[in-house]
N, C-alpha and C positions, 0 to 999 in steps of 0.2 A: 504494500500500500504506500502511495506517495502523497505527502501532505505539504501544502504551502502554508507557512506561518507568516502572517503580515502583522508585524509588531515593531513599533519604533523604539520602544524601551529596550535597550541592549541587554540588560540583566534578565528580564523576563523572556526575551526572545531566545537567549542562550539556554535558559532553564527548560523552556519548551522543547527546543531542538534536542537537548541531551536526553530528556525524559522520553520523548517520542521515539528516538533512535533506540533507546534501551528496550522499548516495547516492540521493536522489530520493524519500525516504519522508516521509509526514506523521507528525509525532511529538507526542504528548501526554505530560506528566509528572505523576505523582502521588508525593507525598513520604511517604505513610503508607498503612496498609492500608485505613482507612475511605475515604479519598479514592479509592484504587484500586478499591475495591468499587463505589462510586457510579459511577465512570466506566465500568468494564468491564461493568456491568449495564445501562447506558444507551446504549452505543456499540458497534457491531460492529467490533472490532479484528481485523486480520489476524494480528497477533502481539502477545503480551504478554511483555515482559522484566521479570522479577520477582526483586527482591533478597530473600534469605532473612531477613536481619537488619533488621527494620523496627520503628519505635516502635509500641507497642500490639500488635495482632495481627501475628504474623510471616508471612513469605511462604508458609510451608507451610500454615498455617491459612487464609490468604487463598485459596490455590489450591484447597484442599478446599471452601471456601465457594462459590467461583465454579462449580466442577463441580456442586455440589448445586443451584445456581440455573440449571443448564443453560447456562452460559457455556463454550463449547468452543473458544474462540480458542486456537490453538497457543501454548503457554507455555514459555518458556525461563527456568530458574532461574539467577540470578547469585548466587554465594556465595563467601565466603572460607573456608567450612568444607570441609575436604578429606576428612573421614572418610566411610567407606563408608556407615555408618548414616544420616548426614545426607542423602546422595544418595538412598538407598533411601526415606527418609521423604518426600522431595520428589517422587520419581517415583510413589510409592504414593498421594500426595495428589492426583495427576492431572496433574503436570507432564509435558511431552513430552520435555524435554531439560534438561541443566544445563551450566553453564560456570563453572569455578573462577577466581576472581580471584587475581592479575592475569591478564588475557587479551589476546590479539591482537585488534584491531578487525577485521582481515580474517577471522579465524576466526569472530567474532561474526556478520559479514555472511553467511558461508558457512552457518552454522547457521540463520540466519533464512531463507535461501533454501531450505534443506533442509526446514524446518518447513512452509513454504508449499506444498511439493510433496506433502505427505503427505495421506492420506485424513483426514477424512470423504469416503468414496467414492474410487475410484481416480483419480489425477491424474498426468498425464504431466509430465516436466520441461519439455517444450515444449508450450505451449498452441496448439491448432490449431482453427480454425473455417473450414471450406471451404478456400480457398487462402490464408487469413491464418494466419501463425504468429508466435508471440512467445516469446522465451527470457528469462524473468525473471532468470536468473543472469547471462547475458551482456549483458542489457539491449539486445537487438536484436530487430527485428521485420521481417517480410517480407510482401509480397503476391506470391504466386507465387515467382518467382526474384528479384524486385526487392526490395532492402533499403530499408526506410523510414527516412528521416532525421527522427527525432522528438526534440524537446526532452525534458528530464527530466519536466516537467509533462505534456506530451502523452503520454509513455510511461506515466505513472502512470494517466492517464485511460483510455488504450487498454487497459491491463492490467485495469482494472475491468470493461470491456466483455467482454474475452476470457475472463475467469473466469466470466462469467454470460451466455453467448450465448443469444439468444432471449428473455431476460427484459427487462421494462421496468424501467429504472433511473430513479428520480426524480432531480431536481436535488439533493435532500438526500443520496440514496445516493451520488451521484458526488462531492459535496463531502466526505462523510465519508471516502471512500477515497483522495482525491487532494489534499485540502487539510486542514491542521489549524486549530485554533481561533485561532492567531495571525494568520491571513490575514484582513484586515479587509474588503477590497473584494470582497464576494461577490455583489453585485447581479446581474450578468449574466455572471459569469466562466465558467459552464458553457456558455452559448450561444456565447460567444467561442471557447472551446477545442474544443467540438464542431465548430465551423466550421473551425478550424485542422486538426483531424483529417480532416475530409472533404476538405480541399484536398490532403492527403497520402495518405490511405488509399483514397479513393473516386474523386474526379474525374479524376485522371490515368489511371485504368484504366476509365473509363466505367461505374462501378459505383455502387450506392446501398445499401451495407451498413448504414450508420449512419442509422437512421430516427428521425424525430420522431414520437412518439405524443402527439397533441394533448391537452393537459390532464393528461398523466401523466408524461412524461419522454422518454427515448431508449432505443433498443433496437439491439443488434447483430444484424441479421437473418441467419439461416442460410438458405442456398439450399435450395429444395424439391427433394427427390430425384425424378428423373424415373423413373417406373415403365414399363418396356417392355410 
């Protein structure tokens, strides 16, 4: 999961980045509205954490501009403003939720998990593809009744596949959702981690769910339904 944190307060931005990375997420930080607008319109973020009080254009104006540009990443407003009118303005501008400062980090994580379960299109709390299941909130995954022992990075990569079954995901797609820009050694990291996943998700079960699509990327194959 890749998250954009839009926060001008350096200490809070650093704390959020560190905490979210420890939770297995890839994190980018923007310190003002213009930087956030550039990032959010060029990268497909799973969640945007957006402070209301920003230098230049504020978070409410930024949220409205993102929606006008068809950026529909789930957006959580972070604000020290407690008045009802301010919350209403944020939600009316297109935000999906809000959290008033100071807040519990555990509550922030719970709200992020809730946002990633919401539509565009109906989405279950448990992602299922054939006999594969993944629980983003509990950070657990199974093949049939066997739980898979995945590292944080393997889990992030597997989640990207589980959210888009049957689609060919390029190396860039997978890098965008499982690694942030601070990770430097990107040369063959996808090939390596897809290999790790196959060793845990496919080979012990005699399966070949994670396919290489030559020249394009990788795909989580869905079993063809047998018609009687």
